[in-house]
TIDO-197025 format. One record per atom (N, C-alpha, C, CB): chain; y, x negated, z; atom name; residue in one letter. Coordinates in Angstrom, 3 decimals, always signed. Atoms other than C-alpha are relative to their C-alpha. Glycine has a CB too. Example, Ala and Ser with C-alpha at 12.3 -4.5 7.8 and 13.67 -1.06 7.14 Angstrom:
[kolke A; [-1.190; -0.890; +0.000]; N; a]
[kolke A; [-4.500; -12.300; +7.800]; CA; a]
[kolke A; [+1.200; -0.900; +0.000]; C; a]
[kolke A; [+0.027; +0.992; +1.246]; CB; a]
[kolke A; [-1.190; +0.820; -0.060]; N; s]
[kolke A; [-1.060; -13.670; +7.140]; CA; s]
[kolke A; [+1.090; +0.770; +0.730]; C; s]
[kolke A; [+0.462; -0.414; -1.415]; CB; s]
END
This chain:
[kolke A; [+1.024; -0.941; +0.371]; N; m]
[kolke A; [+85.030; +0.064; -16.944]; CA; m]
[kolke A; [-0.470; +0.704; +1.280]; C; m]
[kolke A; [-1.181; -0.712; -0.741]; CB; m]
[kolke A; [+0.453; -0.725; -1.194]; N; p]
[kolke A; [+84.055; +2.811; -14.491]; CA; p]
[kolke A; [-1.464; -0.280; +0.325]; C; p]
[kolke A; [+0.202; +1.496; -0.191]; CB; p]
[kolke A; [+1.357; +0.287; -0.460]; N; k]
[kolke A; [+80.930; +2.297; -12.430]; CA; k]
[kolke A; [-1.009; +0.983; -0.590]; C; k]
[kolke A; [-0.062; +0.043; +1.528]; CB; k]
[kolke A; [+0.895; -1.010; +0.563]; N; g]
[kolke A; [+79.402; +5.555; -13.709]; CA; g]
[kolke A; [-0.359; -0.287; -1.451]; C; g]
[kolke A; [+0.634; +1.368; +0.104]; CB; g]
[kolke A; [+0.260; +0.341; +1.397]; N; l]
[kolke A; [+79.763; +4.490; -17.338]; CA; l]
[kolke A; [-0.921; -1.200; -0.108]; C; l]
[kolke A; [+1.305; -0.278; -0.733]; CB; l]
[kolke A; [+0.865; +1.182; -0.028]; N; y]
[kolke A; [+78.161; +1.146; -16.529]; CA; y]
[kolke A; [-1.449; +0.404; +0.256]; C; y]
[kolke A; [+0.474; -0.995; +1.080]; CB; y]
[kolke A; [+1.359; -0.444; -0.328]; N; i]
[kolke A; [+75.155; +2.891; -14.977]; CA; i]
[kolke A; [-0.613; +0.782; -1.150]; C; i]
[kolke A; [+0.006; +0.859; +1.270]; CB; i]
[kolke A; [+0.516; -0.760; +1.147]; N; v]
[kolke A; [+74.805; +5.281; -17.939]; CA; v]
[kolke A; [-0.396; -0.941; -1.131]; C; v]
[kolke A; [+1.051; +1.017; -0.498]; CB; v]
[kolke A; [+0.351; +0.980; +1.029]; N; l]
[kolke A; [+74.868; +2.355; -20.373]; CA; l]
[kolke A; [-1.266; -0.757; +0.375]; C; l]
[kolke A; [+1.154; -0.984; -0.219]; CB; l]
[kolke A; [+1.204; +0.701; -0.452]; N; a]
[kolke A; [+72.230; +0.590; -18.272]; CA; a]
[kolke A; [-1.233; +0.872; -0.204]; C; a]
[kolke A; [+0.130; -0.401; +1.484]; CB; a]
[kolke A; [+1.145; -0.899; +0.160]; N; i]
[kolke A; [+69.962; +3.634; -18.340]; CA; i]
[kolke A; [-0.390; +0.123; -1.468]; C; i]
[kolke A; [+0.316; +1.386; +0.581]; CB; i]
[kolke A; [+0.292; -0.118; +1.429]; N; f]
[kolke A; [+70.256; +3.910; -22.129]; CA; f]
[kolke A; [-0.349; -1.329; -0.666]; C; f]
[kolke A; [+1.175; +0.608; -0.701]; CB; f]
[kolke A; [+0.385; +1.292; +0.545]; N; g]
[kolke A; [+69.460; +0.210; -22.565]; CA; g]
[kolke A; [+1.135; -0.775; -0.629]; C; g]
[kolke A; [-1.061; +0.187; -0.997]; CB; g]
[kolke A; [-1.164; +0.671; +0.578]; N; l]
[kolke A; [+72.971; -0.866; -23.468]; CA; l]
[kolke A; [+0.831; -0.728; +1.049]; C; l]
[kolke A; [+0.867; +1.004; -0.726]; CB; l]
[kolke A; [-0.726; +0.673; -1.082]; N; a]
[kolke A; [+73.894; -2.662; -20.259]; CA; a]
[kolke A; [+0.546; -1.349; -0.452]; C; a]
[kolke A; [-0.911; -0.189; +1.215]; CB; a]
[kolke A; [-0.491; +1.295; +0.464]; N; w]
[kolke A; [+74.286; -5.932; -22.144]; CA; w]
[kolke A; [+1.392; +0.130; -0.609]; C; w]
[kolke A; [-0.968; -0.604; -1.023]; CB; w]
[kolke A; [-1.342; -0.222; +0.536]; N; i]
[kolke A; [+77.336; -4.414; -23.854]; CA; i]
[kolke A; [+1.009; +0.070; +1.147]; C; i]
[kolke A; [+0.046; +1.301; -0.848]; CB; i]
[kolke A; [-0.895; -0.111; -1.154]; N; a]
[kolke A; [+78.880; -3.497; -20.500]; CA; a]
[kolke A; [+0.219; -1.365; +0.645]; C; a]
[kolke A; [-0.568; +0.990; +1.032]; CB; a]
[kolke A; [-0.135; +1.337; -0.587]; N; m]
[kolke A; [+78.177; -6.995; -19.155]; CA; m]
[kolke A; [+0.855; -0.899; -0.877]; C; m]
[kolke A; [-1.376; -0.635; +0.212]; CB; m]
[kolke A; [-0.813; +0.797; +0.912]; N; g]
[kolke A; [+79.684; -8.581; -22.238]; CA; g]
[kolke A; [+1.470; +0.347; +0.095]; C; g]
[kolke A; [-0.473; +0.186; -1.418]; CB; g]
[kolke A; [-1.392; -0.428; -0.124]; N; v]
[kolke A; [+82.840; -6.520; -21.912]; CA; v]
[kolke A; [+0.588; -0.482; +1.329]; C; v]
[kolke A; [+0.107; +1.539; -0.111]; CB; v]
[kolke A; [-0.501; +0.414; -1.313]; N; m]
[kolke A; [+83.146; -7.313; -18.202]; CA; m]
[kolke A; [+0.227; -1.514; +0.060]; C; m]
[kolke A; [-0.984; +0.428; +1.101]; CB; m]
[kolke A; [-0.136; +1.466; -0.006]; N; d]
[kolke A; [+82.699; -11.087; -18.840]; CA; d]
[kolke A; [+0.821; -0.527; -1.166]; C; d]
[kolke A; [-1.366; -0.642; -0.025]; CB; d]
[kolke A; [-0.722; +0.391; +1.217]; N; n]
[kolke A; [+84.827; -11.115; -22.026]; CA; n]
[kolke A; [-0.890; -0.799; -0.945]; C; n]
[kolke A; [+1.242; -0.819; +0.359]; CB; n]
[kolke A; [+1.017; +0.596; +0.870]; N; w]
[kolke A; [+81.641; -12.189; -23.851]; CA; w]
[kolke A; [-0.131; -1.508; +0.194]; C; w]
[kolke A; [+0.326; +0.296; -1.446]; CB; w]
[kolke A; [+0.068; +1.443; -0.216]; N; s]
[kolke A; [+81.828; -15.658; -22.273]; CA; s]
[kolke A; [-1.151; -0.422; +0.911]; C; s]
[kolke A; [+1.297; -0.482; +0.580]; CB; s]
[kolke A; [+1.073; +0.359; -0.921]; N; g]
[kolke A; [+79.111; -15.551; -19.618]; CA; g]
[kolke A; [-1.367; +0.090; -0.653]; C; g]
[kolke A; [+0.041; +0.888; +1.217]; CB; g]
[kolke A; [+1.361; -0.047; +0.535]; N; s]
[kolke A; [+75.379; -15.791; -20.066]; CA; s]
[kolke A; [-0.784; +1.201; +0.514]; C; s]
[kolke A; [-0.738; -1.275; +0.350]; CB; s]
[kolke A; [+0.754; -1.127; -0.556]; N; t]
[kolke A; [+74.436; -12.675; -18.102]; CA; t]
[kolke A; [-0.310; +1.052; -1.056]; C; t]
[kolke A; [+0.772; +0.636; +1.145]; CB; t]
[kolke A; [+0.261; -1.014; +1.009]; N; w]
[kolke A; [+74.765; -10.401; -21.110]; CA; w]
[kolke A; [-1.098; -0.451; -0.962]; C; w]
[kolke A; [+1.280; +0.320; -0.770]; CB; w]
[kolke A; [+1.077; +0.509; +0.869]; N; i]
[kolke A; [+72.480; -12.665; -23.182]; CA; i]
[kolke A; [-1.348; +0.166; +0.690]; C; i]
[kolke A; [+0.238; -1.494; -0.362]; CB; i]
[kolke A; [+1.237; -0.170; -0.764]; N; i]
[kolke A; [+69.856; -12.641; -20.438]; CA; i]
[kolke A; [-0.410; +1.460; +0.012]; C; i]
[kolke A; [+0.169; -0.519; +1.438]; CB; i]
[kolke A; [+0.321; -1.417; -0.032]; N; n]
[kolke A; [+70.088; -8.871; -20.190]; CA; n]
[kolke A; [-0.441; +0.503; -1.366]; C; n]
[kolke A; [+1.194; +0.798; +0.488]; CB; n]
[kolke A; [+0.407; -0.391; +1.353]; N; l]
[kolke A; [+69.820; -8.489; -23.961]; CA; l]
[kolke A; [-1.446; -0.383; -0.254]; C; l]
[kolke A; [+0.911; -0.649; -1.051]; CB; l]
[kolke A; [+1.386; +0.449; +0.172]; N; v]
[kolke A; [+66.598; -10.525; -24.006]; CA; v]
[kolke A; [-0.949; +0.852; +0.843]; C; v]
[kolke A; [-0.139; -1.491; +0.383]; CB; v]
[kolke A; [+0.849; -0.818; -0.868]; N; l]
[kolke A; [+65.174; -8.602; -21.041]; CA; l]
[kolke A; [-0.133; +1.424; -0.531]; C; l]
[kolke A; [+0.565; +0.024; +1.423]; CB; l]
[kolke A; [+0.051; -1.355; +0.549]; N; t]
[kolke A; [+66.065; -5.287; -22.676]; CA; t]
[kolke A; [-0.884; +0.048; -1.236]; C; t]
[kolke A; [+1.408; +0.497; -0.339]; CB; t]
[kolke A; [+0.848; +0.016; +1.189]; N; f]
[kolke A; [+64.383; -6.276; -25.944]; CA; f]
[kolke A; [-1.468; -0.218; +0.335]; C; f]
[kolke A; [+0.467; -1.074; -0.949]; CB; f]
[kolke A; [+1.389; +0.196; -0.405]; N; l]
[kolke A; [+61.250; -7.453; -24.136]; CA; l]
[kolke A; [-0.600; +1.305; +0.501]; C; l]
[kolke A; [-0.099; -1.081; +1.084]; CB; l]
[kolke A; [+0.408; -1.298; -0.520]; N; f]
[kolke A; [+60.968; -4.191; -22.262]; CA; f]
[kolke A; [+1.191; +0.567; +0.725]; C; f]
[kolke A; [-1.252; -0.103; +0.940]; CB; f]
[kolke A; [-1.196; -0.645; -0.494]; N; w]
[kolke A; [+63.568; -1.709; -21.129]; CA; w]
[kolke A; [+0.181; -0.139; +1.514]; C; w]
[kolke A; [-0.028; +1.445; -0.373]; CB; w]
[kolke A; [-0.100; -0.020; -1.456]; N; l]
[kolke A; [+62.802; -1.700; -17.394]; CA; l]
[kolke A; [+0.547; -1.302; +0.600]; C; l]
[kolke A; [-1.350; +0.287; +0.584]; CB; l]
[kolke A; [-0.614; +1.218; -0.558]; N; p]
[kolke A; [+63.512; -5.414; -16.665]; CA; p]
[kolke A; [+1.493; -0.101; -0.295]; C; p]
[kolke A; [-0.701; -1.229; -0.548]; CB; p]
[kolke A; [-1.427; +0.005; +0.322]; N; g]
[kolke A; [+66.847; -5.049; -18.439]; CA; g]
[kolke A; [+0.785; +0.923; +0.902]; C; g]
[kolke A; [+0.215; +0.396; -1.439]; CB; g]
[kolke A; [-0.651; -0.945; -0.904]; N; l]
[kolke A; [+67.705; -2.021; -16.318]; CA; l]
[kolke A; [+0.111; -0.582; +1.400]; C; l]
[kolke A; [-0.767; +1.323; +0.039]; CB; l]
[kolke A; [-0.016; +0.592; -1.342]; N; i]
[kolke A; [+66.770; -3.780; -13.088]; CA; i]
[kolke A; [+1.011; -1.142; +0.073]; C; i]
[kolke A; [-1.407; -0.508; +0.385]; CB; i]
[kolke A; [-0.958; +1.112; +0.038]; N; h]
[kolke A; [+68.755; -6.886; -14.055]; CA; h]
[kolke A; [+1.426; +0.533; -0.017]; C; h]
[kolke A; [-0.250; -0.897; -1.233]; CB; h]
[kolke A; [-1.349; -0.564; +0.086]; N; a]
[kolke A; [+71.779; -4.747; -14.927]; CA; a]
[kolke A; [+0.452; +0.555; +1.340]; C; a]
[kolke A; [+0.055; +1.097; -1.062]; CB; a]
[kolke A; [-0.382; -0.576; -1.287]; N; l]
[kolke A; [+71.728; -2.945; -11.601]; CA; l]
[kolke A; [+0.197; -1.072; +1.066]; C; l]
[kolke A; [-1.053; +0.996; +0.459]; CB; l]
[kolke A; [-0.175; +1.101; -0.952]; N; v]
[kolke A; [+71.343; -6.205; -9.664]; CA; v]
[kolke A; [+1.320; -0.728; -0.272]; C; v]
[kolke A; [-1.192; -0.993; -0.086]; CB; v]
[kolke A; [-1.217; +0.727; +0.354]; N; v]
[kolke A; [+74.185; -7.908; -11.547]; CA; v]
[kolke A; [+1.242; +0.874; +0.231]; C; v]
[kolke A; [-0.062; -0.465; -1.472]; CB; v]
[kolke A; [-1.123; -0.905; -0.201]; N; m]
[kolke A; [+76.368; -4.802; -11.103]; CA; m]
[kolke A; [+0.728; -0.292; +1.309]; C; m]
[kolke A; [-0.480; +1.444; -0.018]; CB; m]
[kolke A; [-0.637; +0.330; -1.278]; N; k]
[kolke A; [+77.029; -5.955; -7.523]; CA; k]
[kolke A; [+1.129; -1.008; -0.175]; C; k]
[kolke A; [-1.033; -0.548; +0.978]; CB; k]
[kolke A; [-1.052; +1.001; +0.219]; N; n]
[kolke A; [+79.117; -8.834; -8.921]; CA; n]
[kolke A; [+1.282; +0.621; -0.537]; C; n]
[kolke A; [-0.489; -1.071; -0.962]; CB; n]
[kolke A; [-1.157; -0.622; +0.626]; N; y]
[kolke A; [+81.435; -6.473; -10.773]; CA; y]
[kolke A; [+0.676; +1.014; +0.900]; C; y]
[kolke A; [-0.405; +0.658; -1.279]; CB; y]
[kolke A; [-0.563; -1.091; -0.798]; N; y]
[kolke A; [+81.907; -3.700; -8.227]; CA; y]
[kolke A; [-0.110; -0.286; +1.459]; C; y]
[kolke A; [-0.682; +1.305; -0.312]; CB; y]
END
């Protein structure tokens, strides 16, 4: 998945989908991001951008 698409998904609140695809839905990072996004959008965005370092 291109880095630009990952960032766009994070901005729109769908970073948990990008994390799930990158981890083949086996890790727990996408679940954490999903919870953070549902609580409030900004923590999910921050978490997605921090975790992005592991992928790129």
